[in-house]
Every structure is written in C-alpha cells, then in structure tokens.
DRENGULUM-128521 format. One line per 8 residues: number of its first residue (from 1); their letters; for each residue x negated, y, z negated of N, C-alpha, C. Coordinates in pm, whole numbers, plus 32768, in hexadecimal, padded with zeros to 4 digits. Each point is the difference from the previous one (the first is absolute). Example, Ala and Ser with C-alpha at 12.3 -4.5 7.8 and 13.67 -1.06 7.14 Angstrom:
<recs>
1 = as = 7AD9 7DC7 7CF4 8059 8077 8000 7FA6 8078 8000 | 8023 8069 8048 7FAE 8077 7FFA 804D 806D 7FB7 .
</recs>
This chain:
<recs>
1 = makskvfy = AA67 EC7D C1B3 808E 7FEB 7FE8 8032 7F92 805B | 8049 7FA1 7FCA 8038 7F95 8050 806A 8038 805E | 8013 7FBF 8072 805F 802F 8065 808F 7FF0 7FD0 | 801E 7F96 7FB8 8088 7FE6 7FD2 8005 8007 7F68 | 8075 802B 7FCE 8012 8005 7F70 8055 7F8C 7FCE | 8014 7F9B 8053 8048 7F87 7FD7 7F98 7F95 7FDE | 800B 7FC8 7F86 7F9E 7FA0 7FD1 8047 7F8C 7FBB | 7FAF 7F9F 7FD3 8038 7F84 7FCD 7FB5 7FD2 7F83 .
9 = kyksldnf = 804F 7FD0 7F9F 7FC7 7FCC 7F83 8030 7F71 7FEF | 7FA2 7FA1 7FFF 801F 7F73 7FEB 8006 7FE6 7F6A | 806D 7FC1 7FD3 8015 7FEE 7F71 8032 7F74 7FE0 | 7FD8 7FCE 7F8A 8037 7F85 7FC9 8083 801F 7FB9 | 8055 7F9C 7FF1 807B 8010 7FB3 7FED 7FD7 7F6E | 7F88 7FD4 7FDD 7FE7 7FD0 7F77 800B 8070 7F99 | 7FBB 806E 8019 8005 8072 7FA3 8075 805A 8029 | 8078 7FD0 7FDF 807A 803C 8031 800E 8092 7FD7 .
17 = eflldlll = 7FD4 8020 7F85 8010 8088 7FD0 7FAD 8064 8050 | 7F89 7FD5 802F 7FAD 8059 8050 803E 8019 808A | 8038 7F97 803A 8041 800E 8081 807B 805A 7FF6 | 804D 7FEF 7F95 8076 8054 7FEC 7FD8 8092 7FEB | 7F93 8017 7FB9 7FD2 8089 7FEB 7FDE 8040 8087 | 7FBC 7FB5 8056 7FDC 8033 8084 807D 8022 8051 | 8064 7FA5 7FFE 8076 8010 8054 8063 8067 7FCA | 801A 7FFC 7F7F 8066 8057 7FC7 7FCC 808E 7FE7 .
25 = rerlyaal = 7F86 800A 7FCF 7FC6 8085 7FE8 7FB5 8034 807A | 7FF0 7FA9 8062 7FBF 8024 807F 7F7A 8045 7FE8 | 7FA4 7FAF 7FCD 7F7A 8033 7FE5 7F9D 7F8C 8001 | 7F85 801E 8026 7F94 7F9E 8000 7FA2 801C 7F8B | 7FD8 7F97 7FBC 7F9E 8010 7F95 7F77 801B 803D | 7FBB 8061 7FCB 7F78 8021 802B 7F9E 7FCF 7F95 | 7FAD 7FA0 8025 7FA7 7FBF 7FA0 7F78 8043 7FFB | 7FBA 7FEB 7F92 7F73 8024 7FF9 7FB0 7F9A 804F .
33 = hhelndpm = 7F89 8025 802C 7FB5 7FA8 805B 7FE3 7F78 7FC3 | 7FE7 7FF9 7F7C 7FDD 7F81 7FC3 807A 7FA6 7FE8 | 8079 8034 8017 8079 7FB0 7FF2 8024 7FB6 8081 | 7FBF 8024 806F 801E 7FC2 8080 7FBF 7F76 800A | 802E 7FB0 8063 7FD3 7F75 8006 7F78 7FED 8043 | 7FC8 8069 803A 7F7B 7FF7 803C 7F97 802B 7F98 | 7FAC 7FA4 7FD2 7F9C 8023 7F9A 7F95 8060 8031 | 7FFC 8019 8084 7F9B 805A 8038 8033 808E 8010 .
41 = egvvkidg = 8079 801D 7FCF 8034 8089 8007 7FA3 8060 7FB5 | 7FD4 8067 8045 7FAC 8066 7FC1 7F6F 7FD9 7FF0 | 7FDC 7F86 8025 7F75 7FD2 7FF3 7FB1 802D 807B | 7F8F 803D 7FEA 7FAE 8032 806F 7F6E 7FDB 7FEB | 7FB5 8005 806D 7F70 7FEB 7FF9 7FBE 8084 7FDD | 7FA8 7FFD 7F9D 7FBB 807B 7FD5 7F6B 7FF4 801F | 7FC4 8073 8012 7F6E 7FFE 8018 7FB6 801E 7F7E | 7F7C 8006 8007 7FAF 800F 7F89 8006 8088 7FBE .
49 = tvpkgkeq = 8048 805E 803C 8007 8086 7FC6 806C 800D 7F95 | 8056 7F9B 7FF4 8071 8009 7FA2 7FD7 7FC7 7F78 | 7FFD 8053 7F99 7FDD 7FCF 7F79 806D 7FA1 7FCD | 7FD8 7FA4 7FA9 8061 7FA0 7FCA 8071 8045 7FB3 | 7FE2 806E 7FC2 8066 8046 7FB2 8070 803D 8054 | 7FEA 8006 8083 8064 803B 8059 8072 7F9F 8020 | 7FF0 7F81 7FE0 8065 7F9C 8023 8086 801F 7FBD | 7FFE 8027 7F82 807B 8021 7FB8 8041 807D 803B .
57 = ewdsmlkt = 7FAC 805D 802A 8035 807A 803F 8048 7FE0 8082 | 7FC7 7FA3 804E 803F 7FD6 807E 8086 7FBC 7FE5 | 8004 7FA8 7F9D 807C 7FBB 7FDE 806B 8063 7FD4 | 7FD9 8065 7FB5 805E 8066 7FD2 803A 804F 8075 | 7FAE 8019 8064 8030 8047 8078 8065 7FAB 804C | 7FE5 7F80 800C 805E 7FA6 8045 8087 7FFE 7FBA | 7FFE 8009 7F7B 807B 7FF7 7FB2 8054 8080 8004 | 7FCE 8068 8042 8052 8078 8010 8065 7FEE 8072 .
65 = friacfsr = 7FF3 7F91 8048 805E 7FE1 806D 8050 7F83 7FDD | 807F 8002 8022 8053 7F87 8001 8020 7FDE 8091 | 8017 7F80 8019 8008 7FD0 8089 8084 7FB6 8017 | 804F 8030 805F 8079 7FBB 802C 7FE0 7FBB 8084 | 800A 7F7B 8002 7FD8 7FB1 8075 807A 7FC7 8047 | 7FF9 7FF9 8085 806C 7FC7 804F 7FC9 7FDC 8089 | 8051 7FBD 8050 7FD4 7FCD 8082 8047 8046 8072 | 7FBC 8005 8073 803E 8030 807B 803F 7F8E 804F .
73 = dkdntlmw = 7FE9 7F85 7FD4 8030 7F89 8047 807F 7FCC 7FBD | 806F 7FFE 8049 8080 7FDA 7FC5 8017 7F6A 7FFB | 7FAB 7FB2 8044 801C 7F70 8005 7F7F 7FB1 8013 | 7FAB 8003 7F9C 7F7F 7FBC 8005 8006 7F80 7FAE | 7FE5 7F8F 803F 800F 7F7E 7FBE 7FA6 7FF2 7F86 | 7F84 8030 8009 7FA7 7FF7 7F8D 8030 8059 7F8D | 8038 8072 8022 8036 8058 7F97 8078 7FBF 7FBC | 8054 7FBD 804D 8070 7FB4 7FC5 7FC9 7F98 7F9F .
81 = ahyadgar = 7F95 7FBD 8028 7FC8 7F96 7FAC 7FBD 8037 7F82 | 7FB1 8069 800E 7FAD 8031 7F91 8048 805F 7FA1 | 805C 8051 8034 803F 8067 7FAD 8096 7FEC 7FEA | 803F 7FAC 8051 8090 7FE8 7FF3 801A 7F6E 7FD9 | 7FA3 7FC9 7FB1 8015 7F7C 7FC3 801E 7F94 8066 | 7FB1 7FFD 806C 8012 7F96 8063 8089 8002 8040 | 8031 8078 8022 8085 8014 803F 8073 7FEB 7F9F | 7FE3 7FF7 7F7D 806C 7FFA 7F9B 8027 808D 7FD2 .
89 = gcvvefel = 7FB6 8064 802D 8019 808A 7FD7 8045 8050 806C | 7FD7 807E 800D 8041 805A 805E 7F9F 8069 8032 | 802B 8049 8066 7FB7 8074 8033 805C 8079 7FF8 | 7FCF 8069 7FC1 804D 807B 7FF2 7FCF 8063 806A | 805B 802D 8054 7FE2 8066 8064 8024 8089 7FC4 | 7FA5 8060 800C 801B 8081 7FC1 7FBE 8073 804D | 802E 8077 7FE0 7FC4 807B 8032 7FC8 804E 7F8A | 7F96 804A 8019 7FC8 8056 7F98 804D 8083 7FF9 .
97 = lddhkvhd = 800A 8036 7F8A 803F 8081 7FEC 7F94 806B 7FEE | 802B 807B 8002 7FA6 8072 7FF0 7F94 7FFE 806D | 7F91 803A 7FE6 7F97 800A 8066 7F82 7FB8 7FD1 | 8011 7F85 7FD3 7F8C 7FB4 7FD0 7FA7 7FD6 8075 | 7F80 8015 7FEF 7FA1 7FD9 8069 7FE9 7F69 7FFC | 800B 7FC3 8074 7FED 7F6F 800D 7F77 7FE5 803C | 7FB7 7FA5 7FC2 7F7A 7FDB 8030 8001 7F6F 802E | 7FD6 7FE7 807A 7FED 7F77 802E 7F7A 7FCC 7FCE .
105 = isylkkps = 8003 7F8A 7FC4 7F85 7FC6 7FC9 7F9C 7FE1 8070 | 7F81 801E 7FE5 7F94 7FDC 805B 7FC3 7F7C 7FD2 | 7FE9 7FA5 805E 7FC4 7F7E 7FE0 7F70 7FF8 8032 | 7FC5 8075 8015 7F73 8007 8025 7FAB 8001 7F81 | 7F7D 8001 8012 7FA4 8000 7F8E 8011 8080 7FAE | 8005 7FF1 7F7C 800F 8075 7FA9 7F83 8058 8005 | 8013 8084 7FF5 7F8D 8059 7FF2 7FB9 7FE3 7F7B | 7F7F 801A 7FFC 7FB4 7FEC 7F84 8008 807D 7FA9 .
113 = lnngnitr = 7FD1 7FF2 7F86 8008 806C 7F9D 7F74 8027 7FD4 | 7FE8 8082 7FF7 7F82 802F 7FC9 801D 8069 7F95 | 7F9A 802C 7FBD 8013 805A 7F8E 803B 8087 8029 | 7FF3 8022 807F 8032 8082 802D 8091 8001 8029 | 8040 7F8A 800C 808B 8000 802E 805F 7FB6 7FA0 | 7FDF 8001 7F80 805C 7FC9 7F9D 8067 806C 7FE0 | 8066 8007 8055 8067 8067 7FF6 808A 7FC1 800D | 8069 804C 7FDE 8089 7FD0 8011 8020 7FE9 8093 .
121 = dkakeill = 7FCC 8055 8057 8018 7FEE 808F 7FC5 7F7B 8030 | 7F8B 7FDD 7FCC 7FC2 7F81 8026 8050 7F8B 7FC7 | 802F 800F 7F85 8052 7F97 7FC3 807E 7FE9 8051 | 803E 806C 802C 8078 7FF6 8053 7FE2 7FB8 8083 | 7F8F 8021 803C 7FD8 7FBF 807D 7FEC 7F6A 7FEE | 7FBE 7FD8 7F94 7FE3 7F73 7FE9 8080 7FAF 7FE9 | 8064 803E 7FC5 807F 7FBA 7FE7 8050 7FE5 807F | 7FCD 802F 8070 8044 7FE9 8080 7FB5 7F99 8055 .
129 = ykekpwky = 7FA8 7FB3 7FBE 7FB7 7F94 8043 801F 7F7B 7FBD | 8009 7F96 8052 8008 7F78 7FCC 7FAA 7FA6 8057 | 7FE0 7F8B 7FC9 7FAD 7FA1 804B 804E 7FC7 8077 | 7FB8 7FD5 8066 803D 7FD4 807E 8065 7F8D 7FF0 | 7FEB 7F9F 7FA4 8063 7F93 7FF3 808D 8030 7FDD | 800F 807B 7FCE 8084 8034 7FDD 8047 8041 8077 | 7FC4 7FFD 8074 8035 804A 8073 808C 7FD4 8027 | 8022 7F82 7FE8 8085 7FCD 8027 8071 804C 7FBB .
137 = eaesrclv = 7FE3 8044 7F91 8068 8047 7FB6 8033 807D 8049 | 7FB0 8036 805D 8024 807D 8045 802F 8067 7F99 | 7FAB 8017 7F9D 8029 8050 7F8C 7FF1 8096 8015 | 8062 8048 7FCB 7FF7 8091 7FF1 8010 8020 7F6C | 7FD2 8078 7FDA 8007 8028 7F74 8024 8094 7FF2 | 803B 801E 7F8F 800C 808A 7FD1 7FB3 8009 7F7E | 7FAD 8064 7FF3 7FB7 8017 7F84 804D 8067 7FAE | 8023 7FD9 7F86 8055 8053 7FAA 7FA9 803F 7F94 .
145 = eggevflp = 800F 8082 7FEE 7FB2 8049 7F9D 805C 804C 7FA0 | 7FC4 8044 7FA3 804C 8057 7FA7 8053 7FB9 7F97 | 7FD7 7F88 7FDC 8048 7FB9 7F97 807C 7FB6 802E | 8022 8007 8080 8074 7FB7 8033 7FE1 7F6A 8006 | 8066 7FAF 7FE4 7FEF 7F6E 7FFF 8050 7FBE 8070 | 8064 8045 8036 8055 7FC8 8068 8004 805A 807B | 8018 7FC0 8072 800B 8045 807F 8091 7FF6 8030 | 8047 8070 8013 808D 7FFA 802A 800E 7FCF 8090 .
153 = irvksvrf = 8065 7FAC 8019 801A 7FC9 8085 8097 7FFD 8019 | 8026 7FE4 807C 808C 7FE4 8020 8006 7F74 803C | 8044 7FA5 7FBC 8008 7F75 802E 8064 7FF4 8072 | 7FD7 7FC0 806D 8057 7FEE 8073 803D 7F74 8005 | 7FAE 7F9B 7FE1 8033 7F76 8009 7FAF 7FA3 7FA7 | 803C 7F8D 7FE4 7FBC 7F92 7FBA 8015 7F83 8054 | 7F93 7FBD 8021 800B 7F84 804E 7FCB 7F8C 7FAC | 8055 7F9D 7FE9 7FDB 7F8E 7FAD 7FBE 7F94 8055 .
161 = gsraepsr = 7F9E 7FBC 7FC4 7FBE 7F91 8044 805B 7F87 800A | 7FDD 7FA8 805B 8054 7F8B 801A 8004 7F9F 7F8A | 7F9F 800A 7FA4 7FFB 7FA4 7F8E 802B 8044 7F7E | 8039 8077 800B 802E 8047 7F89 8070 7FB3 7FBB | 7FFC 7FFB 7F7B 8064 7FB6 7FB3 8089 8043 800F | 8065 7FB8 8031 8084 803C 801B 803E 8046 7F87 | 7FEF 7FC8 7F88 803D 803D 7F8A 7FC4 808A 7FE5 | 7F7C 800E 8013 7FC0 8082 7FEB 8029 8063 806C .
169 = vdilkgil = 800B 7FCF 807A 802B 8056 806E 808D 8034 7FE6 | 8059 7FA9 7FD2 808A 8028 7FE4 8008 806A 7F92 | 7FAE 7FEE 7F98 7FFE 8063 7F93 7FD2 8087 8035 | 7F94 7FFF 804E 7FCA 807E 8033 8061 8041 8062 | 8040 7FB0 8054 8063 8036 805D 8073 8041 7FB5 | 802D 7FBF 7F94 806D 8038 7FB1 7FDC 8086 7FC2 | 7F86 8008 7FCA 7FD3 807E 7FC2 7FF5 806E 8068 | 7FC7 7FE0 8073 7FEE 8065 8068 8086 802D 803A .
177 = slckpeid = 805F 7FA4 800D 8082 8025 8037 8048 8065 7FA7 | 7FE5 7FFB 7F7D 803F 805C 7FA2 7FB1 8082 7FF1 | 7F7A 7FF4 7FFD 7FAD 8074 7FE0 7FC3 8044 807A | 7FE1 7FB1 8067 7FBE 8037 8077 803D 7FC0 807D | 8080 8019 801B 8042 7FBE 8072 7FC6 8027 8087 | 7FB5 806E 8005 7FC7 802D 8080 7F86 7FAE 802A | 7FC7 7FB2 7FA4 7F8A 7FAD 8020 802B 7F86 8051 | 7FC2 7FEE 8071 8020 7F91 805A 7FC2 7F7E 7FCB .
185 = iryrseqk = 804C 7F94 8000 7FD0 7F7D 7FD4 7FE9 7FA8 8079 | 7F8A 7FC4 8009 7FDE 7FAD 8073 7FC0 7F7D 7FCF | 7FF0 7FA3 8060 7FC5 7F7E 7FE0 7F9D 7FDA 806D | 7F9A 7FB7 7FD8 7F9F 7FCD 8060 8014 7F6B 8010 | 800B 7FD2 807C 801C 7F72 8018 7F81 7FAD 7FF8 | 8011 7F7F 7FE0 7F8F 7FA2 7FFB 7FC1 7FF1 8089 | 8052 8002 8069 7FCC 7FF0 8087 7FA3 8073 8024 | 8028 8079 7FD8 7FAC 8073 801F 7F7E 7FFA 7FB4 .
193 = mlaafsve = 8004 7FCF 7F85 7F86 7FF4 7FB0 7F9F 7FA0 803F | 8034 7F8D 8030 7FA9 7F9C 803D 7FC5 8036 8081 | 8052 8048 804F 7FCE 8039 807C 7F92 8066 7FE4 | 8014 8053 7F9B 7F9C 8064 7FDD 7F80 7FBF 7FD0 | 800C 7F95 7FB1 7F8B 7FBA 7FCD 7FB3 7FBE 8072 | 804A 7FCE 8063 7FBF 7FC3 8074 7FAF 8068 804B | 8035 807A 800A 7FB6 806B 8043 7F80 8020 7FB4 | 8009 8006 7F78 7F8A 801B 7FAE 7F95 7F96 8018 .
201 = msktrvym = 802B 7F83 800E 7FA1 7F93 800E 7FCC 7FF0 808E | 8044 8040 8062 7FDC 7FE9 808C 7F76 8036 8023 | 7FCA 805A 7FAE 7F7D 8038 801B 7F90 7F9B 7FE2 | 801F 7F9A 7FB3 7F9D 7F9C 7FDA 8030 7F76 802D | 7FA9 7FB6 803F 8023 7F7A 802C 8007 7FA3 7F89 | 8072 7FBD 7FED 8011 7FA5 7F8F 8010 7F72 8036 | 7FB1 7FA3 7FCC 8009 7F75 802B 804F 7FB1 7F99 | 806F 7FC6 802A 8058 7FB7 7FA6 7FC8 7F75 7FE3 .
209 = qdrirtqd = 8016 7FD4 7F84 7FCA 7F7F 7FD5 805F 7F8B 801C | 8081 801F 801F 8061 7F93 800C 8025 7FE4 8091 | 7FAA 8023 805C 8020 7FEB 808D 7FDD 7F72 8029 | 8051 7FA5 7FD4 7FF0 7F74 8026 8049 7FE9 8083 | 7FBC 7FCD 8061 8038 7FF5 8087 805F 7F88 800B | 8075 800F 7FC8 8067 7F98 800D 805D 8025 8072 | 805D 7FA6 801E 8060 8018 806C 8058 8079 7FE3 | 801A 8017 7F7F 8057 806F 7FD8 7FB2 807F 7FDA .
217 = ycpqcsev = 7F80 8002 8020 7FAC 8071 7FD7 8030 8083 8040 | 800B 8068 7FAE 802B 8083 8030 7FA0 8069 7FC6 | 7FA5 8039 804F 7F9F 8060 7FCA 8042 807C 7FC6 | 806C 8030 803D 8044 8076 7FCB 803C 7FE5 7F77 | 8042 7F8B 7FF2 803A 7FDD 7F7E 7F94 7FF2 7F95 | 7F90 7FC6 8026 7F92 7FEE 7FA2 7FCB 8087 7FD0 | 7FF5 805D 805D 7FCB 8083 7FDB 8061 804C 7FA6 | 8081 7FF6 801D 8065 8041 7FAD 7FFA 7FCC 7F71 .
225 = ralqkmfi = 7FF6 7F7A 7FF1 7FF9 7FC4 7F7B 7F84 8031 7FB5 | 7F90 8007 8047 7F84 802D 7FBF 8009 8091 7FD4 | 8038 8055 8055 800F 808D 7FDD 805D 8012 7F89 | 806E 7FB3 7FFE 805C 8006 7F8F 7FB9 7FD9 7F7F | 7FB1 7F95 8006 7FBA 7FD0 7F89 7F9A 8067 7FD0 | 7FB6 803E 805F 7F9D 8064 7FDB 8042 8079 7FBF | 8072 802B 8037 8044 8075 7FCA 8035 7FE5 7F74 | 8042 7F8D 7FEE 803A 7FDE 7F7E 7F94 7FF1 7F97 .
233 = nggrnnhs = 7F95 7FB7 8023 7F94 7FEB 7F9F 7FBA 8083 7FE0 | 7FF4 8058 8067 7FC1 8082 7FE8 804E 8052 7F9D | 8085 7FFC 800C 8054 8049 7FA1 7FF3 7FCA 7F74 | 7FFB 7F7B 7FF3 7FF4 7FC3 7F7C 7F7A 801F 7FC0 | 7F96 7FFB 8051 7F7A 8018 7FCA 7FF1 808E 7FCB | 8043 805F 803F 7FF6 808A 7FD4 8050 801C 7F84 | 8055 7FA0 7FD6 8055 801A 7F8C 7FFD 7F8C 7F9F | 7F93 7FB5 8000 7FF5 7F8E 7FA2 7FD1 8031 7F79 .
</recs>
C-alpha cells in the first residue's frame, strides 16, 4: 500500500471529452493491459514447460484485470513532455475513494512463467512490473476487477502547463467554476519548467555545440538556449 493517497494524472487537452469526464464525473478509466502504451505489458519470459496452447489462457487471465495508472510525482518534466502534450496539457491532483489497494510499480526484472504458475495471482503480479526505462514515471496502479471500468476519485486541483492554449484553459475554467467550483486551478510557469529540466539534465554532462569563444560569450546563456531547444523539440517529436 502506498503511503499517500494523493496522486497525479498527466493529461493532454486535445481529447477534451475524456478530460471533462475525469474532472466532472471524478473517475479514472481503467484500461485493459493491451490498451496501454507499453507494448511489453503482460509479456513474460516462459520456460520449456509451458505448452503453446497455454498462451491464450494466459492472455485471458490478464484480461480479467483492468488497470488505472497514475503517478506519485506531481511535477516531472518528462511526464509533462510525454503525457501532457509538451506542457500544453495539465496535471490533475486527486485522492482515491473507498479502500482501493494501490500498488507501486516495480522496475526490476519480471519473474518468469512456468506451467505450474499460470494463475490469476501470477497474472496480477506480472501487471505490477515494467521495464527499467519507464522508471521516471514513478507509477502506481489500481487493479480493477468484477467488470468495473472506472475507478472513483476526488479531484483536488488542476494545474495547467505553461504552453497550454489560453482559449482551452478559459473554457475549462468556465466549466469547472459552474460545475466543480471546489477544484483548485493552478498554473505552471515557464521558468519553473526550465529549472526542472535543468535538474533532469544535470545528472549527465552535456557539451554544447555553440560555445564560440567570442568577447560576448556566456556559457550560462548558451546552456539555457540549448536546454530550451531540446525541450521544445522533444515535445514536438512526441506529438508529430
């Protein structure tokens, strides 16, 4: 069980109806494993004891669970880029209702599968693993069973990215002010985004290509320009 029941969902403003459903009905969609963006969801290494005919049985067991995904990180630059349309979207802060069990994703090596452990319990266990490159997401999950498709939540706030389109923000603010006035509206500044991105990059030494040693040369200015370019291009590449 996670220590805190406050979590975060990074969202684009493009699919407006889905965002409105989340905010107004206060619920998270729980997807089947093959609907998620990681193609390795539910994929495991099997040994020679598993007959080929068991593959369909394994897939059927995985489909008895639906998965509601969210993050424990309220302000992750890569999450803004990958899931909130390059800071054109928003982050929804929420609390879980009822007594849903929260599972923190493990980014260690997945357990293997053999003919003796093709069970629903094993399927549930495998759905709580992801490959190490996904670790930046700081993901938690609720596994939904019994035919339910949505997970009830209580929305606390919505924070818009610094590049969110003002007209869309105004529309959403107007709707929330009428239907959900208790939801707090916040904004993320461009300066904070750049500072956060600089922290992400500080773990790796980056050599700038435009450091021409002129009289007006400024290494700090050069690095800021490079980071801005990398962030903007990264957002465009993810949504081209």
